N, C-alpha and C positions, 0 to 999 in steps of 0.2 A: 244262734249266732250271738252269744252273750259277750264275745270279745270284740265285736265289730262296732265301730263308731264312725259316723259320717258327719262331716262339717262343711260349711260353706261360707263364702264371703258375701259381698253385696252384689256381685255381677249378675247372677242368674239364680236367685234363691228359689224361684218357682220350679225350675227344672230339678233342683236338688230335692225339693219337697216331694215331687213326683217320683223320684228314684227311691226315696225313703218309703213312700206309700207302696211302691212295687215290692220292696223288700220287707214290708210290714215291720219297720223299726222306727224309732223316734229320731228326729234330726238332732244332732249334737248341739249342746248349748255353748254358744260363743258369742261374745260381744265384740263387734267390729265397728269402731267409731272413729271420729276425727277430732283432733284438737282444733282450736279456732284458727290456727294458721294452716290447716289442711293436713297436718301430720297424722298418720294412721296409728291408731291404738287397738291392740287385740288382747282380749282376755278369754281364756278357755274356762268356762264356768262349770266344768265337771271333771272328775278324774279320768285321765286316759292312760294311767300307768299300766304298762303291759298290754295295752290294747292295740288291735289292728285297726288303724285309723285311715280314713279316706277323705281327702280334701277336694271338694268339687268346685271348680272356679274356671270358667272360660276367660281368657285374657282378651275380651272384646272391648270396644270403646266405652269409657276412656282407658285405652290399653295400658298405659304406663301405671295408672292408679290401680287397676285391677291386678296387674302383675305384682306391684308392691304389697297388695293385700295377701297374695299367695305367699310371697317370701316371708312376710312378718308372721302370718299364721303358721307357716312351716316351722319357723324358729320357736314360736310359742308351743307348738305340739312337741317338738324335740326336747325343749326344756322342761316339758311336763312328763317326760319319760315314756312317751308312746313307744311301743315295741317296733312298729313299722308304720311308715307314713307313705301312702300312695296318693300322688297328685293326679286327679282326674281332670283333664283339660279338654273339654268338648270342643273348644275352638282355641288354636294355638296362635297367639298374636306374634308378630314379627316373622312369621313363617315365610313370607315372600322374599326376605333378605337371607337366602340360604346359600349364596355364592357371590363372588365378586364379578358383577357384570361389567363394571368399569373400574379403572384403577382407583386406589385410595378410598375404598368404601368398606364399611364394616359388614361382617357376616353376622348379623344380629341374631339370627335363629340359633346359632351356636352359642352366642353370648348368653342368651336367655336360658338355654339348656344348662350351661355352667352355673348360672345363678341359682336355678332351681335345685340343682344337684348339691351345690355347696350349702344351700340353706337347710338341707336336711332330708330331702326326699329319698325314699328307699326304692320307689318304683313309679313309672309313669303310665297313665292310661289315657290315650288320646283318641280323637275321632277324626277321620278324613283329613290328615295332614296335607298341607299344600304340596309338599314334596316328600316322597317316601324316605329319602336319605336323611331327613331330619332325625329319624330313629337312631341313626349312628352318631348323632351329636351328643347323645347322652351316654354316660359311662355306667348307667344303671339299667335294669330291664325296662323295656318299653312294650306295652301291648297296644297295637294299633287296631282300632275298631272302624267299621264302615257303616254308613247309614243306608247302604244299598238295599238290605232286606225290607226296610220300611218304605223306601222310595219305590221299590219294585212292586210291592203289594198295591200301592196307589196307582202307579203308572199303568199297570196291567188293566186297569178299568177303562183306559182310553181306547176308544174303538177306531177302526180303520187300519190302513197299512201304515206302519210306524217306521220312521228313520231316526236313528240316534245321531245327534250332531255334537261333535267336539268343538268348543270355541277356539281351540288352538292346538298346535301339534303336541304340546305337553300333556293334554288331557285325553289323547287318543286311547291310551290303555284303559282308563276309566270308562270311557264311552263304549269301547269294544266289549268290556265285561258286561255292561248293562244290555248292549245289543244282543250278545250271545244268550243271555238269560230271557230276553223278550223275543228272540228269534227275529231280529230286525236288522236291517241294513245300516251302513255307517256312512256318515259324511263328515267333512272337516272344513272349518272356517280358516281361510288363509288371511291373516291380518298383519298389519304393520304398526308397531307401537312407536310413536315419535318421542314421547316422554311419559313419565309415571302417571297412571290413571287416565291417559289419553290414548285411544286406539282408533284405528280405521280399518274397517272390513274391506278386503280387496275382492275376493271371490270365493266360491264354494266348490270344494272338491267332492264329487259324489252326486247322486241323483236324488232330488227332493220333490220333483214334480208330482202333483196329485197325491202327496203323502202327508201324514201328520208328523211334524218334526218336533223332536224333544231335544232341546240343547241342555247338555249336562255339564256342570262345573262344580268344583268344590266350594267356591265362594263367589258372591256377587258383591262388589264394593260400590263403585259409582254407578254401575248399571250401563255404562256406555257401550261396552262390548256386546252385552246381551241384547240391548235395544237395536244397535246397528245390525247385529246378526239376524234378528227377527225380521227386520225390514228387507235384508238381502234375501233371506230364505223365501219370504212371501213373493218377492219379485221374481224368484226362480220358479214359481208355480206351486208352492206348498199350499195345502188346503187350510192348515192351522199350524201355529207354532206355540209350543209349551217350553218353559224353561224350568230346570230343576237344579237346585244346589243344596248343599248341606248347611253352609254358614251364610245367613243373610246379614252381611255387614251393613249394606245400604247406607253409605255415607253421603254427605252433600245433598244434592237434589235427586238422588237415586229413586226415591219413592215416587216422586212426581213423574220422572222419566218412564218408570215402569207403568204407572197408571195410565199414561198417555201413549203407550207404545202399541205395537201390533201384536203383542203377546196375548194368547188366549188366557193363560194362567201361569203364574210363578209358583212353583212348589218348593218350599223351604222346610227346614227343621227348627226345632227350638233350642239348638245349641247356643244360640244368641237370642236374647229377648228382643222382640220387635218394638219399635217406637210407637207411640200413640198414633202418629200419622200413618205408619204403615199398617197398623191394625184396622184402619178405616178403609183400606183399599181392598175391594171384594175379590180382585183377581189374584191376591196373594193367599196361598193356602199353606198352613203350618202343620207339619207332621211331628208326632211325638217320638223322640228317641230315648226316652227315659227307660223303657223296658230293656233295650239293648245295653245301656250303661248299667242298669241295675243287675242284669244277669251276669255281665262281665265282672262287676264288683263281687257278686256272690261266688263266682267261680275262682276268682283270685283268692278270696278269703278261704275257700275250701281246697285250694291247691289243685283245681281242676283245669282242664283245657279250655282256653279262650278262643283259639283259632277255629275250633269245631263249630263255633256259632255261625261261621260263614261258609261252611262246606256245602 
């Protein structure tokens, strides 16, 4: 793989290093620094002329800063004559703004897609997008990966009769797929959201009594929905409640909420780096998705099928 180069910004360098270790290649040399006023400066410190380059960067908090790093690094790689630039986005920020819920609002997920495309991206590699239609916001090829194989391997170790719980109607398809693979039943949380980041669990559709419940979601932000759902499920007679998500955003006092909640364990992946506070919480378990990302990068480089990873 002598024409393959992988670069990263400052958002999740540890994940990129693990991807490079999986692929047995060196991490590309790039200097991503700031001027005293916060302006981002990027310098690619090796030749990428004619190379198949991959830029790995989740647009996690601080979202806007990490997004700007992606755009500026893209521009630097393009001006350095890279043959192809694939942007690997383990976590796609602004994904929740994928439609106009109320009048006179921005569809920011589409705007970000336009920015990345115009900055010079040739291809996108993303993991567990908040909404599948975001793939259609790009006018370039998009490969959509899932953390499900890694999650499934871990969750299969949980004993007892399991029920997979979707935290809302939008996550039913994701929960159904996991339930099918674990041969488990399905339940749905019916909730009402009064405003952004504030939700109230109303009731549970499905039977959770005397079962081990696994709440499955793509991301956990403030933790309000998951914590309220866990309490409601316990009240309905479940023996234990686990939560599983791909992207641990964990903003505000989410870590404290989870630590003091009814959850037995929260299973997340390393698409987003955990804060020091979150690392101290013993009930938060982190799974490594670098092998999936690394294998996908290798297959894209070799022009092989990516979708066959999830058959």
